N, C-alpha and C positions, 0 to 999 in steps of 0.2 A: 794426524794431529795438526792439520792445517788451521783448525779453528777450535774454540772452546765450546763445550756443550751449552746449549741455550737453556736446558732444563735441569741445571745442576742443583737448584734450590727447591725442588719440589719435594714435599713431605706428604705423609698420609696419616690418617687416624681411622679407627674402626667406623666412626660415624660417617666418614666421608666416602665410604666404599659402597654407596647404595645403588649406583648405576653400573652398567657394564654388561658384557655378554655373559650368557649362562654357559657353563661348561658341562658337557653331557657325559663325560667320563670321569673316573676317579682322578683326583688332582691333588698334588702336594704343592703347597706354597711355602717357600723357604726364604726367610728374610735375613740377610747377612748385614744387618745394620745396627747402629748404636741405639736408636730409638725404636719403639714398638710400631711397626708398620706392616703387619701381616696382610692387611687389606690394601692391595696395590692400586695406585691411581696415577700412572705416568701421565705426562702432559699430552701425549699424542692420542691415547685411547685409554679406555678404562677396562679393567678386569677385576671383578669383585666377587666375593662370596659374602653376601650380606649377613647371613647367619651360618656359622660352622655347621655342617651336616656330615653324615657318614660318606657323602660323595666328594668331600674335599677335606684335606687335612692341612693345617697351618703349623709350620715350625719356625720360631723366631728366636734369634740370639740377639740380645739387646742390653743396653745399660738400663738398670732398674733402680728406682729410689727417687732421690730429689732431682728428677730429670724429666723433661717433656717426653710424652704426654702423661706419664705416670701410670700407664697400663702395663700388663704383661707379667703379673705375679705368677709364680710357678703353679699356684693353685687355680689360676684362671685356665681351666681346661675345656671351656665351652659350656653350652647350656642346652637343655632339652635333648633333641635328637642329635645335637652336635657335641654332647658331653664326651670328653676324651680325645676329641679330634683337634684341639688347639694345644700345641706343645711349646711351651714357653721356657726359655733358658734365661733367667734374669742374672745378669752379671754386673760387675762394678768396674771402676776405673783401672786402667793399666793393663788390660788384656794383651798378652803377647801372642806371637804366632803359635808357639807350641801349646799354650794353655787353651787357645781358641780351638785348635784342631782336636785337642783331647776331649772337648765337648762335642764338636760338630761331627766328627767321623763316627764314633760309636752310636750316637743318636740317629744320624742319617742312615747308617747301616741297618739299625733296628726298624726304622720307618720302612725301608725298602723290603725288609724281611716280612714284617707283619702286615703292612698296608698295601704293598705292591701297587703303587700308583701307575696309571696308564700314561700319565704326563706330569711334567714338573714345570712350575714357574719359579725361576730363581732370580730374586731381586738382589743385585750387587750394589748395595749402598756403599758409598765411599766415606761416610762419616765415621767408620770404624778404623780408618787409617791413622797412623801417627801424624801429628801436626794439624789435625782438623780443628777449625776454629770453634766448633761447638761440641764435637765428639770428645770422648775421654779415653778411648782405647789406644793401643800402641802397636797396631799391626803394620807390617811391611806389605808391599805389593805382592811379593811372593807368597807370604802367608795367607793373604786374602784370596789370591788366585788358586791356592792349593785346594780350597773348598770348592771352587768352580771345577777344577780338574777332577776332584773326587766325585762330585755329582755327575759329571760327564761320563765317568768310568762305568756307570751302571747301564749305559746304553738305552736309557729311556728318553723318548722325545722330550726335549727341554726348551722352554722359551726363557731366554736370559734378558733381564731388564736392568736398567740403571736404577738409581734411587737417590738417597740423600748424599750429602757431601758439601761442605761449606768452606773448604779451601779449594777454589775452583781449579787451580793448576794441578792439584792432586786428583781431582775428579777425572780430568783428561788423561792423566797418567794411568789411573786405574783402569778406565774403560778401554784405553788403547792396549794395555798389556793383557787384560783379560780377553779381549777380542783375539789377540794373537794366540793365547792359550787355547781358546775354543777351536781355532782354526789349525792348531798344531804348527804354527809358523813362528820361528824365532824373530825377534826384533832387537836392534842394537840398544845399548844402554844410553848412548848419546842421543839427545833430542835433536832432530834435524831442524835446520833453520826454517822459520816460518814467521808469519805476521805477529805472533805472540811470543817470540823467542825469549824476550826479556823477562817474561813471567817465570821462567825456569832458572833464573839466576839464583845463587852464584855458581852452581856446578853444572847446570844444563844437562842433568842426567834424568833418566826415566825412573830409576828405582830410588826408594826412600830409605833412610837410615832411622830405625826406631830411636826414640828419645831415651836417655839414661834416667828413667824414673821408676818408681816402685809399682809393682803389680799388686793391687789391693785385693785381688782374688786369691785367697789362700788355697792350698792343696785340699784342705778339709772342706771348704765351701764348694769347690769345684767337684769334689767327689760326691758331695751331697746332692748337687744339682743333677749330675750325670746319673746317679743311682735312682733318683726319684723319677726322672724322665724315662729311663729304660723300663722301670716298673710300670709306669703309666702305659707305655706302649705294649708291654707284655700283656697287660690286662685288656688291651683293646681288641675288639673283634673286628676283623677286616671288613670293610664295606663291600656289599655285594656289587658286582660290576653291572653297569647299565649295558644291556645288550645293544650292540651297534649293528645295523643292517645297511648294506649298500643299496642306494636307490637305483633301480635299473634305468638305463637310458630310455628316452621317450620312444624310440623306434621298437625297442623290445616290448614295451607296453602295448603299442599299436598292434604288433604281431600277435600278442596274446588275445587281444580283443577281437581281432579278425578271426582267430581260430574259434572264438566263441560265437561268431556270427555278427559281431559288432563292426561298424565302420566298413561294411562290405557293399555299400551302395544301395541298400534296401531302404524302403520308406521309413522303417523304424528308426534309422539313424538320425533323421531330422528331429524326431521327438527326443531322442537321447541328447542331441546337441543343443536343445533348447531353441530351435528355430521358431519363427513366428507361427508357422503352420501347426507345429506340434506343441505350442506353449499353452498351458492351462491358465485361463484367465481367472483373476480374483476380483470380487466385486469392489474392493477397495483400490484397485489399480485402474489406470486409464490407458487405453490402447487406441491407436489410429483405427478409424473405421475402415474395414475391408470392403472393396467393391464386390 
C-alpha cells in the first residue's frame, strides 16, 4: 500500500466491451460490483465477451433501479445462442455481508455444478463497500473478500481483477486485503506509514466498519432473486467444452517430416520450401530474370 491505484475510477458497460482477447475455453465472468459491468475492461488490457454465448457465462451482483447504467434486470439472461448464460442478481441499497453471501454462495455453487467452467475471471469492484461515494451497498472488507475466498476454494484457474470504487482509500484497502486472502497471508489491521498515510485518518486501520443504516433488501426479495437464478441455472444446458490440443515443439514436427522423407536434403525439399528454383511462376507476378 505504498501508493494508491491509478485505475480506481474505471467503469464498464456492455457496449464498451467490444475489443479484447478471445477466450478459447469455457469461462465464467463474475462481477462483484454495485453497477452492472459484466463485460470487463480494465485500464491495462481488455477482456471481453461481446455477445454472451455458451462458451462464456456472466454472473453479476449489482445495484439495480435508478442507478447507472440501468442494465442487469433478472430477466436479462442473454440473447440468441447466449440465452441463459447471463446470470443477473439485481439488488438494492444497504446490502450487508450476510445477505450478499446468501446470494453469492448458492448461485456460485450452482454455476460450478452445472456449467463447470475451465477458468474464472473475478472482478473485485470496491464500489460495493461501505462508505463508497457512489455505491450504496454496506459491505465490509471481510464480507467482500469472503466471496473471493469462496471462489478460490473451487480450485479453478482464476484471474482476479480490480474494478469500480469511488472512495479511493477504500479501493486500496480492498485490493490490498484481497491480495492477502488470495495469497493466504495475513496482514495487520494497522496501515503502515507511507506517502499517503493521512488518507487513512482518523483510525489508520485496514478494515472498515459498516454504517448503521437499513438494508432495503428484504428477506422475501432476496429469496425471490436466489430462487429464480437457481432455476435459471438448473434449466441451463452446460456448454460443450472446446477441445484444447497442445502444439508440439518445432523439433518434433521436423522429426515427423523427416520420417516421411521431407527435409532430408533431397531436391524435392527446395520445392516444398518455396525456393526460387522450385517456385511456380504466375503470369501476374514478376521475377528477376535468371541467367
